[in-house]
LUMLUM-601234 format. One record per residue: residue in three letters; residue number from 1; x, y, z of N, C-alpha, C in turn. Coordinates in Angstrom, 1 decimal. Atoms other than C-alpha are relative to their C-alpha. Example, Ala and Ser with C-alpha at 12.3 -4.5 7.8 and 13.67 -1.06 7.14 Angstrom:
! residues 2
  residuo  num     npx     npy     npz    capx    capy    capz     cpx     cpy     cpz
      ala    1     0.9    -1.2     0.0    12.3    -4.5     7.8     0.9     1.2     0.0
      ser    2    -0.9    -1.1     0.0    13.7    -1.1     7.1    -0.8     1.1     0.8
END
This chain:
! residues 80
  residuo  num     npx     npy     npz    capx    capy    capz     cpx     cpy     cpz
      unk    1    -1.6     0.3    -0.4   -10.1    -7.7   -42.3     0.8     0.4     0.3
      unk    2    -1.3    -0.9    -0.6    -7.6    -6.5   -40.1     1.1    -0.3    -1.0
      unk    3    -0.9     0.4     0.7    -4.2    -6.2   -41.9     1.2    -0.6     1.2
      unk    4    -1.0     0.7    -0.9    -1.7    -8.3   -40.0     1.2     0.1    -0.5
      unk    5    -1.8    -0.1     0.2     2.2    -7.8   -39.8     0.2    -0.9     0.0
      unk    6    -0.3     1.0    -0.5     3.4   -11.1   -40.1     2.1    -0.2    -0.2
      unk    7    -1.0     0.0    -0.8     6.8   -12.1   -38.7     0.6    -1.8    -0.3
      unk    8    -0.7     1.7     0.3     8.9   -15.7   -39.7     1.2     0.2     0.9
      unk    9    -1.4     0.7    -0.3    11.7   -17.4   -37.7     0.0    -0.8    -1.1
      unk   10    -0.5     1.0     1.0    13.4   -18.9   -40.2     1.7    -0.3    -0.1
      unk   11    -1.3     0.7    -0.1    16.6   -21.3   -40.7     1.2     1.2    -0.8
      unk   12    -1.2    -1.2     0.7    19.7   -18.6   -41.7     1.3    -0.9    -0.1
      unk   13    -1.4     0.8    -0.2    23.2   -19.4   -42.6     0.7     0.0     1.1
      unk   14    -0.8     0.7    -1.4    25.8   -21.2   -40.4    -0.8    -0.4     1.7
      unk   15     0.8     0.9    -1.1    23.2   -22.7   -38.7    -0.7     1.2     1.6
      unk   16     0.9    -1.0    -0.6    21.7   -19.3   -37.0    -1.3     0.5    -0.4
      unk   17     1.1    -0.9     0.1    18.3   -17.5   -36.8    -0.3     0.8    -0.2
      unk   18     0.4    -1.3     0.1    16.4   -15.2   -38.4    -1.1     1.0     0.5
      unk   19     1.2    -0.6    -0.4    13.6   -12.9   -37.7    -0.3     1.0    -1.3
      unk   20     0.5    -0.6     1.6    12.0   -12.0   -41.4    -1.2     0.6     0.1
      unk   21     1.1    -0.6     0.6     8.8    -9.9   -41.8    -0.2    -0.5    -1.1
      unk   22     0.1     0.5     1.4     6.7   -11.1   -44.6     0.3     0.9    -1.2
      unk   23    -0.3    -1.2     1.5     7.5    -9.6   -48.0     0.9     0.9     0.2
      unk   24    -1.5    -0.6     0.0    11.0    -8.5   -47.1     0.8    -0.4    -0.3
      unk   25    -1.4     0.7     0.3    14.6    -9.8   -48.0     0.7     0.1     1.0
      unk   26    -1.0     0.4    -1.4    16.2    -8.5   -44.8    -0.2    -0.2     1.1
      unk   27     0.3     0.4    -1.3    16.2    -9.7   -41.8    -0.1     1.1     0.9
      unk   28    -0.1    -1.2    -0.8    15.2    -7.7   -39.1     0.7    -0.5     1.2
      unk   29    -1.0     0.7    -1.6    17.4    -9.8   -36.0     0.2    -1.1    -0.5
      unk   30    -0.9     1.3     0.5    19.7   -12.7   -36.4     0.5    -0.4     1.5
      unk   31    -0.3     0.6    -1.4    20.3   -15.0   -33.4     0.6    -1.8    -0.2
      unk   32    -1.1     1.7    -0.3    22.4   -17.9   -32.5    -1.3    -1.0     0.1
      unk   33     1.0     1.4     0.1    19.4   -20.1   -31.1    -1.4     0.2    -0.4
      unk   34     1.5     0.0     0.5    16.0   -20.6   -32.6    -1.2     0.5     1.7
      unk   35     0.9    -0.4    -1.1    14.2   -19.7   -29.2     0.3     1.4     0.7
      unk   36     0.1    -1.4    -0.2    15.8   -16.3   -28.7    -0.2     0.8    -1.1
      unk   37     0.8    -0.5     1.1    14.9   -15.6   -32.4    -1.5     0.1     0.0
      unk   38     1.4     0.0    -0.4    11.1   -16.6   -31.5    -0.2     0.7     1.2
      unk   39     0.3    -1.1    -1.4    11.3   -14.6   -28.1    -0.4     1.5    -1.0
      unk   40    -0.6    -1.4     1.4    12.6   -11.3   -30.8    -1.4    -0.5    -0.7
      unk   41     1.5    -0.1     1.1     9.3   -12.5   -33.2    -1.1     0.6     1.0
      unk   42     1.2    -0.1    -1.0     7.0   -12.8   -30.3    -0.3     1.5     0.7
      unk   43     0.1    -1.2    -0.8     8.1    -9.2   -28.6    -0.4     1.1    -1.0
      unk   44     0.2    -1.2     0.9     8.1    -7.3   -32.0    -1.6    -0.3    -0.5
      unk   45     1.0     0.2     0.5     4.6    -9.0   -32.9    -1.0     0.7     1.3
      unk   46     0.9    -1.0    -1.3     2.8    -7.9   -29.4     0.4     1.1    -0.4
      unk   47    -0.2    -2.0     0.1     4.4    -4.1   -30.0    -0.7     0.1    -1.4
      unk   48     0.0    -0.3     0.8     3.1    -4.1   -33.2    -1.2    -1.0    -0.3
      unk   49     1.4     0.5     0.8    -0.5    -5.8   -33.5    -1.0     0.8    -0.6
      unk   50     0.5     1.7    -0.3    -2.6    -7.4   -34.9     1.3    -0.3    -1.1
      unk   51    -0.9     0.8     0.6     0.1    -9.6   -35.6    -0.1    -1.1    -0.1
      unk   52    -0.4     1.5    -0.1     1.2   -12.9   -36.4     1.2    -0.7    -0.1
      unk   53    -0.9     0.9     0.1     4.3   -15.1   -35.9     0.1    -1.4    -0.3
      unk   54     0.2     1.2     0.3     5.2   -18.2   -37.3     1.3    -0.4    -0.1
      unk   55    -1.5     0.7    -1.0     8.3   -20.4   -36.0     0.0    -0.9    -1.2
      unk   56    -0.3     0.9     0.8     9.8   -22.3   -39.1     0.8    -1.1     0.6
      unk   57    -1.0     0.8    -0.5    11.3   -25.9   -38.8     1.4     0.7    -0.7
      unk   58    -1.2     0.2     0.9    15.1   -26.5   -40.4    -1.0     0.0    -1.2
      unk   59     0.3     0.0     1.4    13.4   -27.7   -43.2    -1.2     0.9    -0.6
      unk   60     0.7    -0.6     0.7    11.3   -24.9   -44.1    -1.5     0.1     0.7
      unk   61     1.5     0.1    -0.5     7.9   -26.1   -42.7    -0.1     0.6     1.4
      unk   62     0.4    -0.8    -0.8     5.7   -24.3   -40.2    -0.3    -0.5     1.3
      unk   63     0.3     0.8    -1.5     6.2   -25.7   -36.4    -1.3     0.5     0.6
      unk   64     0.9    -0.2    -0.9     3.8   -23.7   -34.9    -0.2     2.1    -0.3
      unk   65     0.5    -1.5     0.5     1.7   -19.7   -35.4    -0.4     0.4     1.3
      unk   66     0.1    -0.6    -1.4     1.3   -17.3   -32.7    -0.9     1.3    -0.5
      unk   67     0.9    -1.2     0.4    -1.6   -14.4   -33.3    -0.1     1.3     1.0
      unk   68     0.7    -1.0    -0.9    -1.8   -11.2   -31.5    -1.2     1.3    -0.8
      unk   69     0.5    -0.9     0.2    -4.9    -9.2   -31.7     0.0     1.7     0.5
      unk   70    -0.4    -1.5    -0.3    -5.1    -5.2   -31.7    -0.7    -0.1     1.6
      unk   71     0.4    -0.1    -0.9    -7.3    -5.4   -29.0     0.4    -0.7     2.0
      unk   72     0.2     0.8    -1.3    -6.4    -8.0   -26.7     2.4    -0.3     0.0
      unk   73    -1.5     0.1     0.4    -2.0    -7.3   -27.6     0.9    -0.7     0.9
      unk   74    -0.6     1.0    -1.0    -1.3    -8.7   -24.4    -0.1    -1.3     0.6
      unk   75     0.0     1.9    -0.2    -2.5   -12.3   -24.9     0.4    -0.3    -1.2
      unk   76    -0.2     0.9     1.3    -1.4   -14.5   -27.0    -0.9    -0.8     0.0
      unk   77     0.7     1.4     0.7    -2.8   -17.0   -28.8     0.3    -1.1    -1.3
      unk   78    -0.4     0.8     0.9    -1.7   -19.7   -30.6    -0.9    -0.5    -0.8
      unk   79     1.0     0.4     1.2    -3.6   -20.7   -34.0     0.6    -1.4    -0.6
      unk   80    -0.5     0.7     1.1    -1.3   -23.3   -34.8    -0.5    -2.2     0.8
END
């Protein structure tokens, strides 16, 4: 089983959004809009395949998931 880096797009203080790797407390980046945070997470995931992106709703539930496999890092696969 491959080791995946997991990126989360999460709600942040003041209505903003953050990108954070799983098992870390520090944000990788913060964004005004959810779409900007999602784009940043997807780009990081593509560059660091194999990886997984989980995009959350404001209530914390998972809205969608995307996976990059090491051998197909150019292709995005939705797993949600």
